[in-house]
One Martini backbone bead per residue (centre of mass of N, CA, C, O) as a GRO file, in nm:
protein
   81
    1UNK     BB    1  -9.266  -6.096  12.362
    2UNK     BB    2  -9.424  -6.068  12.640
    3UNK     BB    3  -9.547  -6.166  12.896
    4UNK     BB    4  -9.820  -6.376  13.001
    5UNK     BB    5 -10.082  -6.522  13.076
    6UNK     BB    6 -10.003  -6.869  13.134
    7UNK     BB    7  -9.717  -6.898  13.162
    8UNK     BB    8  -9.431  -7.111  13.187
    9UNK     BB    9  -9.223  -7.132  13.473
   10UNK     BB   10  -8.879  -7.248  13.522
   11UNK     BB   11  -8.704  -7.376  13.805
   12UNK     BB   12  -8.357  -7.474  13.833
   13UNK     BB   13  -8.168  -7.686  14.019
   14UNK     BB   14  -7.827  -7.739  13.964
   15UNK     BB   15  -7.759  -7.950  14.190
   16UNK     BB   16  -8.037  -8.151  14.165
   17UNK     BB   17  -8.250  -8.093  13.913
   18UNK     BB   18  -8.479  -7.943  14.017
   19UNK     BB   19  -8.825  -7.855  13.947
   20UNK     BB   20  -9.011  -7.547  13.922
   21UNK     BB   21  -9.342  -7.427  13.874
   22UNK     BB   22  -9.508  -7.140  13.708
   23UNK     BB   23  -9.798  -6.952  13.657
   24UNK     BB   24  -9.886  -6.680  13.530
   25UNK     BB   25 -10.036  -6.404  13.579
   26UNK     BB   26 -10.231  -6.163  13.447
   27UNK     BB   27  -9.957  -5.966  13.442
   28UNK     BB   28  -9.703  -6.187  13.407
   29UNK     BB   29  -9.629  -6.271  13.680
   30UNK     BB   30  -9.371  -6.414  13.900
   31UNK     BB   31  -9.296  -6.658  14.173
   32UNK     BB   32  -9.054  -6.774  14.420
   33UNK     BB   33  -9.052  -6.953  14.708
   34UNK     BB   34  -8.825  -7.086  14.910
   35UNK     BB   35  -8.526  -7.019  14.819
   36UNK     BB   36  -8.215  -7.107  14.797
   37UNK     BB   37  -7.898  -6.920  14.844
   38UNK     BB   38  -7.682  -7.187  14.792
   39UNK     BB   39  -7.787  -7.188  14.485
   40UNK     BB   40  -7.810  -7.258  14.157
   41UNK     BB   41  -8.001  -7.120  13.879
   42UNK     BB   42  -8.266  -7.165  13.640
   43UNK     BB   43  -8.463  -6.960  13.408
   44UNK     BB   44  -8.774  -7.026  13.227
   45UNK     BB   45  -8.997  -6.986  12.938
   46UNK     BB   46  -9.341  -7.066  12.824
   47UNK     BB   47  -9.569  -7.019  12.529
   48UNK     BB   48  -9.635  -7.260  12.377
   49UNK     BB   49  -9.398  -7.208  12.109
   50UNK     BB   50  -9.268  -7.015  12.315
   51UNK     BB   51  -8.936  -6.893  12.417
   52UNK     BB   52  -8.696  -6.833  12.637
   53UNK     BB   53  -8.435  -6.754  12.784
   54UNK     BB   54  -8.182  -6.853  12.984
   55UNK     BB   55  -8.148  -6.780  13.328
   56UNK     BB   56  -7.928  -6.686  13.582
   57UNK     BB   57  -7.878  -6.784  13.935
   58UNK     BB   58  -7.664  -6.682  14.184
   59UNK     BB   59  -7.521  -6.740  14.495
   60UNK     BB   60  -7.327  -6.468  14.458
   61UNK     BB   61  -7.570  -6.303  14.471
   62UNK     BB   62  -7.666  -6.030  14.699
   63UNK     BB   63  -7.958  -6.041  14.630
   64UNK     BB   64  -8.263  -6.080  14.772
   65UNK     BB   65  -8.418  -5.998  14.501
   66UNK     BB   66  -8.489  -6.157  14.223
   67UNK     BB   67  -8.483  -6.017  13.888
   68UNK     BB   68  -8.652  -6.147  13.595
   69UNK     BB   69  -8.682  -6.081  13.256
   70UNK     BB   70  -8.897  -6.245  13.033
   71UNK     BB   71  -8.891  -6.343  12.693
   72UNK     BB   72  -9.111  -6.446  12.442
   73UNK     BB   73  -9.005  -6.626  12.148
   74UNK     BB   74  -8.932  -6.731  11.866
   75UNK     BB   75  -8.758  -6.952  11.733
   76UNK     BB   76  -8.544  -7.005  11.479
   77UNK     BB   77  -8.712  -7.241  11.363
   78UNK     BB   78  -8.989  -7.088  11.350
   79UNK     BB   79  -8.890  -6.856  11.151
   80UNK     BB   80  -8.847  -7.052  10.895
   81UNK     BB   81  -9.176  -7.120  10.856
   0.00000   0.00000   0.00000
């Protein structure tokens, strides 16, 4: 299942452990502004009981705009029930 409106996306600063959250827009998009480029991050999403994989954003990636597409899907534990 692809992202949808109202999903919670969390960006974690791996150096400080700080977390920033964003609720997806109507079209399922999200963005984080004013992110430091000299820090590694992890980004993940959840919607209800559905969770995405954790994606890494590296300070060594020379891309100006990081684009990560997250899919939320039932966890393996949810699939067993």
